[in-house]
N, C-alpha and C positions, 0 to 999 in steps of 0.2 A: 233947114231944120224941119220945115213943114213937109217937104218931100220925103224925108227919112221916116217920119211918123207914118205917112200914107203908105210907103213901101212896106214897113213892118206890119201895119194893119192888114194890108192886102195879102202878104205872105201868110200871116196867121189865119185869115179867113180861108185861103186856098188849102192850107193844111187841115183845118177843121173839116172842110168838105171832103177832102181825100180820106180822112180816117172814118168819117161817117159812112161813105159809100163802101169802103172796105169792110166795115162791120156788117153792113146790110147784105153784102155779097156772101160773107161768111155764114150769116144766119140763113140765107136762102139755100146755100149748099147743104147745111145741116138738115133743113126741112126736106130737101130732095132726097137725101140719104135716108131719112126716116121714112118717107113715103115709099121709097124703093125697097126697103126692108120689111114692109108690112106683110104679114103672112096670116093665113087663116088660123084662128085660135088666139090671136093676140088681143088683149083687152085694151081699149082705147077710150079717150074722152073727147067729145066734140067741143067746139067753141061755145056751144049752147049748154054744155054740162051733161049731155047724154052719155051714159056709160054703156058700152056694148062690146061684143066680141066679133072680130072680123070673120066673115063667112067667105067673102069673095073679093078679089082685088082685080080691077080692070085697068091696067096701066095705059092702054091705048087711049081711053076716054077719061083717064084720071078720075075714076069712080071707085067707090068702095061700098060693099054691102055689109051692114052690121046687124047682129042679132041682139036685141035688147029685151030680155025676158020673154022670148018667144015671138017678138015682133021683128020682122025684117025691114030694114030701112036702108035707103040708098043715099049716099053723100058724095060730094066731090072731095078730092084730097085736101083742098084748102079749108074744109070744114073740120078737119081733124086737128085737135089741139096738141095732144100728147098721149103717151102710153099711160094706162091707168095702173097706179100702184096703191093698193089698199093699205092704209096705215095700220100698224099693229095695235091691237086692243090691250090696254093695261087697266086692270081692275083697280078701284080705289083702295082695296085692301093691300095691294102690292106696292104702294108708294106712301111716303111719309107726308107730313103737312106741307113740305116745300116742293113736293113733286118728284123727289129723288127715290129711286127704287130701293126697296127694303131687301136685305140679304137674309133669306130664309135658311140658307145652308148652315149658319151658326146655330140656329135653333135645333136643327136636326143633329148636329154634332154633339150638342149638349145632351140630347135625349138618348143617344145611342149608348154611351158608357153606363148609364143607369140601367138600361134595359139589359145589357150584357151581364152586369153584376147580379141582377135578379135571376137571370137564367142560370148562371153558374151556381148560385146558392141553391136553387131548386134541384139542379142536377146532383149536386153534392149530397143533399139531404136524401134524395131518392136512392143514390148509390150506397150510402151508409145503411139505409134500411134494408137493402137487398143483401148486403154483405153480412149482416148479423145472422149468426147460425141459430137455428131454432133450438130452444132449450128442451131437453128430453123430459117427458113427464114421468113422474115417479109414482 
């Protein structure tokens, strides 16, 4: 009975090690693909939080040159964290108290019919005034 428990424990530990190394290899491949696809003009973030635009990529020495607000900096590939994606700005006027977006198209649809009716009434009044024949003076 003791041997069965030890065998199960050993198999479980070997399985855990196998899956962990497999996941680490997969992440390493993803990083290598990311580094090989870096091109000038791509905005990236370093592990230190610096945001910059790629100016030059040297794959032989695994170095990259970044432009951050006019300052050129050289980093190794390992210092690159991810591609920079600026979050969309949403004004407080465009969300309700729960943070859900407010639909402004309903306000515009309600305003348009009133505006059309006013325009039609003005046009009809102007047309009636133009169609009235002048009365002859006696």
